[in-house]
N, C-alpha and C positions, 0 to 999 in steps of 0.2 A: 459520378455515375448516377443517373436518376433511376429510382425504382420505388415501387410501393412496398409497404411492409405493414405487418399486423403486430401491434404492441402486445397482443395476447396470444402470440404464437406458442403453441403447445410444445414446440421444440426448445423453448427457452424458459428458464426459471429466474425469478427475481432474486437479487442478492443485496447484501449490505456490507459495509466495510468494517472489518474488525481492526481495532487499534493495536496492530502488531508492528514490531520494528525489525525483527530479524527471524530468519529460519536457518536451521542447520540440520545435517544428517550425520549421525555418528553411531558408535557402538550401542548407545542407549536408545537409538531409534530416531525418528523424525521429531524435531522439537521446534515449537514456535515460541519466540520470546515476545511477550505482550508489553505494551507501553507502561502498564502499571506494575511491571516486575514479575508477573506470573510467567511460568513456563508450561506450555501445553504439550504433553507427549501425545503424538498422533500415530494412527495406523491407516493404511490404505483402506478405502471403502471397497475397492475391487480386490478380491482375494488373489486375482491373477496380476495385480499391480506390480508384484515382484519386490525385490529388495532395492532400495535406493542406494546409489553409491555414496560413500562418505564425502562430505564437503564441509568447508569452514562456514561460519556464519555469513549470511548475505542479507542485505536489505531486501524487504519484500512487502508486497501488498497482498493482504489476505481477504478474500471475499467469503461471506457466509451465505449459504443457500437458505432462502426464506420459504421453503416448501414443507417445513416440518422435519426435514431430515437433519438439519444442523450441520451438514457437510461443509468443510472449509476447502477453498481452493487457493493455495499459496502461489503467488506469481513473483518470481525473483526479478528485481528491478535494480536500476542504478540508485545510488544514495540520494541524489538531488530530487528526483520525482517522489521518492518516499518521504523526504523531509517536507517538501512543498505540500504533499497530500495531508500530512499531519497538521501543518500550519492552516490549511483550508478548513479542515474538520474542526479545529479549535478556534477558528476566526482570529488567528494571529495576523496582525497587520504588518505588511512588508512595505518598506519605504518606496520602492519603485515597482511598477507593474511587472508581473511575471509573464512568461510566454502564454500561459493559459488564460490570463486576464485579457491579453491582447487578442487571442483567438476569439474569446467570447464577444469582445467589442466588435471585431471584424465581422463575425456572423450577424450581429445585430445591425450593423451598418449596411450589410448586403440585403437586408430585409428578410432574414431567416431567423429561426430559433432552434436551439438544440433540443431534440425530442427524446433521444434515447441513446444509450451506449450498450453494446453487446460484446462479450468475449466469445468469439465465434469458433475458433479452432486452434489446434496445436500442430505444428509441423516440426518434427524432431523434438527439440527442447524449447522451442519458441512459441509463445502464445500470440494470437492475433486478435485484434478488436476492430469494431466498426462503429463509427459515429454517424448518427442519423440526424439530418436537419429537415425541417419543413418550412415552407414559405409562411410568413406571418399572416398574409391575407388569404392563403389557400393551402390548407394542410394536406391536400391531396398531391401537391407538388413537393416531391421529396428528393433529397440528395444525400448520398452516403459516402463515407471515406474510410479506407483502411488505415488504422493507426496502431501504434504500440499500445498495449493495455495500460501502461503507466500513464501515458498522455491522455488516452480516452477517459480513464477513470478520474484523473485530475480535473478534466473539463466537466465531466458529469457532476462532480461534487460542487464545483463553482456555479454550475447552471441548475443545480437541484433537480436533476432528471434521473429516472430509473437506470440501474445497472443490471443487465441480465447476462446469464451465462448459458451457453449451449448445454442442454440437459444431459446429453450423452457425455460431454466433456466433464461436467460436474460429477457424474456418477463414476466415470472411469478413472479420473485423476484426483477426485476429492479425498479428503482426509477426515477421519473420525477421531474426536478427542477421546483418549483412553485414560488420561490422568491430567489433573490440573494441580500444580504445586506452587506454593509461595515460598521463595527462598528464605532461609533463616538469616537474621541480621547478625553480623559479626564485626561490629565496629566499623572502622574506616575501610575494611577490606570488602564490605558488601558492595555488590554492583547493582543493587536495585533499591528502590524506596517506594513503599506503598503510599498511595495518596493520603490515606487517613492519618499517616504519621508525619506529614509535611509540617504541621504546626507544632511538632514536638521535637525541637532540635536536641540532638544528643551531645553537642559540643565537639563532635568528631569532624574531621574534614569530610566534606560532602563530594564524593566522586561524581554523583549524578549532576550536581551543579556545574562542575568543571566540564563534563561532557556536553551538557546543554549549551554552555557558553561557547564552546568550540564549534558546535553545530550552528549556533546563531551567527557567530562571526563569519563562518564559511558561507552561510546562506546570504548574509548581507553583502559580503564581498562579491558573490556571484551575480546577484541581481543588480549591483552597481557596476558590473562589468570590470571589476578588479580581479581578473582571473588568476594572476600570479599570487595575490594575497589569498584568494580562495584555495588555491592549490596548497599553499603553506599551511592554512588552517586544516585542510583535509589530511595532510601528512601528520600533523600533530594529533588529530582525532584518531587516525589509524594507529599511531604509536601508543596513545592512551589505551585504546581498546585491546591492543595486543598484550598489554601488561595485566589484563583482568581475566579472571576465570569466567568463561561464558556461562557455564552452568552453576 
């Protein structure tokens, strides 16, 4: 659908990606597990946001509002988009092109460029996003598409374009960090590893390395279209995580 749009629309706020891997809700409140092992305890920005139902850890993409509020918008996603997003952020090279790389090349071949991504609305528990394209030789010619946020954000990162969030959505659904804690290390039972300690091996089995290897194997199998192998690696990963204390 062709339409014109304003990048500086006051109804939207710029955001950045927080390196989070999981979110969960439980008796201790809403928790965000960060890539570096920290756990962020959060509370609703909106006092009328109500109590979230308890649910097990889920992969998530977390956006931080860059308007000075520091509000976080967690979006629960499937595991594969979450893994691919972290790979893109860290410039991890994948053997075969991902769907998002293919889309980027298709847009370029069509004579367009990705201009902007917006998280636009929420219907029930599902968020919606919109991808905006402009013609290479005429930026007034615009095309936009409705996408899942996980897909739109993955494309935005690869195309290095802004990610914006509907301001009302950010303030009504956003989370405020009330506590940031680093888990204590307890030998091989620890489920996290702070980056600064990566070059200080303890001599104990590294659970994080085993988890990373399972994710890597699953990802490689998926992009090489070995879906049965990918499913087997996914099941092993789920089994590993089920044996670990999330908090």
